[in-house]
Every structure is written in C-alpha cells, then in structure tokens.
Residue frames as qw, qx, qy, qz and C-alpha x, y, z in Angstrom:
[[0.271, 0.734, 0.290, 0.551, -83.62, 80.04, -200.18],
 [0.377, -0.396, -0.263, 0.795, -82.15, 83.23, -198.84],
 [0.153, 0.870, 0.404, 0.236, -84.12, 86.45, -199.21],
 [0.509, -0.079, -0.093, 0.852, -81.72, 89.39, -199.43],
 [0.015, 0.717, 0.416, 0.559, -84.50, 91.97, -199.89],
 [0.467, -0.855, -0.226, -0.015, -84.34, 93.19, -196.29],
 [0.708, -0.094, -0.074, 0.696, -80.62, 93.98, -196.40],
 [0.213, 0.359, 0.121, 0.901, -81.42, 97.53, -197.39],
 [0.372, -0.757, -0.503, -0.187, -84.25, 98.14, -194.90],
 [0.466, -0.832, -0.151, 0.260, -83.58, 101.30, -192.95],
 [0.557, -0.228, 0.259, 0.755, -80.57, 102.36, -194.99],
 [0.267, 0.809, 0.140, -0.505, -81.14, 105.80, -196.53],
 [0.134, -0.446, 0.656, 0.594, -78.61, 104.98, -199.25],
 [0.308, 0.295, 0.880, 0.211, -81.15, 102.71, -200.91],
 [0.213, 0.835, 0.478, -0.173, -83.61, 105.57, -201.27],
 [0.083, -0.811, 0.212, 0.540, -80.93, 108.10, -202.17],
 [0.446, -0.068, 0.733, 0.509, -79.91, 105.97, -205.15],
 [0.374, 0.717, 0.587, 0.030, -82.99, 107.33, -206.91],
 [0.021, -0.851, 0.093, 0.517, -81.19, 110.65, -207.35],
 [0.145, -0.426, 0.695, 0.561, -78.98, 109.18, -210.09],
 [0.260, 0.263, 0.901, 0.224, -81.73, 107.05, -211.58],
 [0.144, 0.743, 0.651, -0.048, -84.62, 109.53, -211.63],
 [0.054, -0.855, -0.062, 0.512, -83.22, 113.06, -211.70],
 [0.655, 0.744, 0.042, 0.125, -82.11, 114.76, -214.92],
 [0.724, 0.222, -0.127, 0.640, -78.50, 115.47, -215.81],
 [0.205, 0.455, -0.193, 0.845, -76.89, 118.04, -213.54],
 [0.538, -0.613, -0.123, -0.565, -79.49, 117.74, -210.76],
 [0.831, -0.252, -0.448, 0.210, -77.71, 115.27, -208.48],
 [0.419, 0.155, -0.336, 0.829, -75.32, 117.91, -207.13],
 [0.307, -0.404, 0.006, -0.862, -78.24, 120.18, -206.23],
 [0.807, -0.367, -0.370, -0.277, -80.03, 117.25, -204.59],
 [0.737, -0.086, -0.462, 0.486, -76.97, 116.38, -202.51],
 [0.164, 0.264, -0.241, 0.919, -76.58, 120.00, -201.40],
 [0.484, -0.371, -0.072, -0.789, -80.24, 120.30, -200.38],
 [0.771, -0.238, -0.585, -0.085, -80.51, 116.90, -198.68],
 [0.183, -0.550, 0.529, -0.620, -80.62, 117.01, -194.87],
 [0.477, -0.779, 0.280, 0.296, -79.02, 115.70, -192.82],
 [0.295, 0.752, -0.529, -0.260, -75.87, 116.10, -194.91],
 [0.979, 0.141, -0.138, -0.049, -74.65, 112.89, -196.50],
 [0.492, -0.654, 0.545, 0.180, -71.54, 111.25, -195.14],
 [0.234, 0.542, -0.705, -0.392, -69.09, 109.62, -197.56],
 [0.187, -0.045, 0.981, -0.039, -70.07, 106.05, -196.67],
 [0.470, 0.518, 0.587, -0.409, -73.78, 106.67, -197.29],
 [0.405, 0.720, -0.221, -0.518, -72.99, 108.40, -200.56],
 [0.072, 0.401, -0.874, -0.263, -70.83, 105.47, -201.72],
 [0.307, 0.196, 0.916, -0.169, -73.58, 102.98, -200.83],
 [0.471, 0.647, 0.301, -0.519, -76.16, 105.10, -202.65],
 [0.328, 0.639, -0.518, -0.466, -74.02, 105.16, -205.77],
 [0.091, -0.191, 0.974, 0.077, -73.56, 101.39, -205.49],
 [0.422, 0.421, 0.734, -0.325, -77.31, 100.82, -205.28],
 [0.436, 0.721, -0.007, -0.539, -77.81, 103.15, -208.25],
 [0.138, 0.485, -0.778, -0.375, -75.25, 101.25, -210.35],
 [0.232, 0.078, 0.967, -0.070, -77.08, 98.02, -209.61],
 [0.433, 0.604, 0.511, -0.432, -80.42, 99.51, -210.58],
 [0.334, 0.708, -0.314, -0.537, -79.00, 101.05, -213.75],
 [0.020, 0.316, -0.910, -0.266, -77.44, 97.75, -214.83],
 [0.330, 0.309, 0.867, -0.211, -80.73, 95.96, -214.17],
 [0.419, 0.706, 0.213, -0.529, -82.56, 98.55, -216.24],
 [0.209, 0.587, -0.616, -0.483, -80.10, 98.08, -219.10],
 [0.110, -0.068, 0.987, 0.099, -80.64, 94.31, -219.05],
 [0.368, 0.513, 0.693, -0.349, -84.43, 94.66, -218.92],
 [0.350, 0.733, -0.095, -0.576, -84.29, 97.20, -221.77],
 [0.105, 0.437, -0.802, -0.393, -82.12, 94.92, -223.88],
 [0.254, 0.180, 0.947, -0.081, -84.51, 92.03, -223.26],
 [0.408, 0.660, 0.405, -0.483, -87.34, 94.24, -224.51],
 [0.266, 0.663, -0.437, -0.546, -85.44, 95.17, -227.66],
 [0.091, 0.257, -0.933, -0.234, -84.90, 91.47, -228.35],
 [0.668, -0.145, -0.368, -0.630, -88.54, 90.61, -227.63],
 [0.377, 0.017, -0.879, 0.290, -87.82, 88.48, -224.59],
 [0.483, -0.658, -0.550, -0.174, -90.49, 87.91, -221.95],
 [0.529, -0.706, -0.273, 0.382, -90.46, 90.55, -219.22],
 [0.477, -0.006, 0.155, 0.865, -88.34, 92.92, -221.27],
 [0.090, 0.906, 0.351, -0.218, -89.18, 96.60, -221.54],
 [0.629, 0.408, 0.170, 0.639, -87.36, 98.36, -224.36],
 [0.025, -0.887, -0.081, -0.453, -88.10, 101.80, -222.90],
 [0.696, -0.706, 0.027, 0.130, -86.03, 101.05, -219.78],
 [0.826, 0.096, 0.083, 0.549, -82.71, 100.92, -221.63],
 [0.335, 0.658, 0.031, 0.674, -82.10, 104.57, -222.56],
 [0.357, -0.835, 0.106, -0.404, -82.79, 106.09, -219.11],
 [0.891, -0.416, 0.100, 0.151, -80.78, 103.32, -217.45],
 [0.741, 0.279, 0.055, 0.608, -77.81, 104.02, -219.75],
 [0.057, 0.789, -0.022, 0.611, -78.10, 107.75, -219.01],
 [0.665, -0.721, 0.085, -0.175, -78.09, 106.99, -215.26],
 [0.907, -0.155, 0.093, 0.380, -74.98, 104.84, -215.63],
 [0.502, 0.549, 0.023, 0.668, -73.25, 107.63, -217.56],
 [0.268, -0.837, 0.067, -0.472, -74.11, 110.05, -214.75],
 [0.842, -0.534, 0.078, 0.011, -72.76, 107.62, -212.17],
 [0.833, -0.096, 0.175, 0.515, -69.41, 107.12, -213.86],
 [0.143, -0.779, 0.062, 0.608, -69.09, 110.71, -215.08],
 [0.462, 0.152, 0.616, 0.620, -69.07, 110.15, -218.83],
 [0.149, 0.177, -0.159, -0.960, -70.17, 112.94, -221.14],
 [0.439, 0.472, 0.705, -0.295, -73.90, 112.90, -221.83],
 [0.249, 0.241, 0.610, 0.712, -74.95, 113.22, -225.45],
 [0.208, 0.505, 0.285, -0.787, -76.97, 116.36, -226.11],
 [0.623, 0.622, 0.462, -0.109, -79.45, 116.79, -228.98],
 [0.342, 0.906, -0.193, -0.158, -77.01, 119.15, -230.71],
 [0.885, 0.310, -0.261, 0.231, -74.27, 116.51, -230.50],
 [0.143, 0.650, -0.495, 0.558, -72.20, 118.37, -227.89],
 [0.699, -0.279, -0.632, 0.182, -71.33, 116.42, -224.75],
 [0.279, -0.747, 0.233, -0.557, -71.55, 117.74, -221.20],
 [0.389, 0.174, -0.827, 0.366, -69.62, 116.10, -218.39],
 [0.631, -0.583, -0.421, -0.291, -71.84, 114.76, -215.61],
 [0.087, -0.551, 0.564, -0.608, -71.19, 115.77, -212.02],
 [0.498, -0.148, -0.852, 0.066, -71.42, 112.76, -209.67]]
C-alpha cells in the first residue's frame, strides 16, 4: 500500500485550494490580492488543481447522497458544482436567472 497523503505536506497550494471551495463567487480575486507573500504562477496552478480534485470529490459524494448510497451526502453536490464553475470560469446561476462570469 502506498499512502499519498503526505505529498501535499508543506505545500501552501493545498491550503490555498480552499479559496475556490469555500469562498463565495467573486471573492477569490480579492483573496489572491490580499494573500501574502504574493502567489507565484506555479503555486496558483497547483492550488487550482487541488481545488478541482476536491470539487470533483464533492460532486461524487453529493451524487451518492442523492442516490442513497452509503457515505453519500446530498448537500455536498451543489457547493461542489459551484466551486467547479468558479474554477473553470462558467457563468454562475443567480436567483434572478441572470448569469455572472466567475473570475478565476
């Protein structure tokens, strides 16, 4: 068995991925601007990669919950889908039906 859990130890990109997962639409740009030390391109790319992985996992766990599978959590799906939309820059649906483009 190989444990890959420690691959991210010490890499700030793993923690920075939370910006796309946890922050509301439009906040990632502000977070990036305020973060110190300034992010280099490689760290930012790794952070986005970690965030994509987490979002996809959340979508799968949410779908499992909708289908009643063990370990599934239906409430995880919508925020994970929103995070993925932010990551790839798709318009985010607003309550009034108007879309707003996400800033990566």
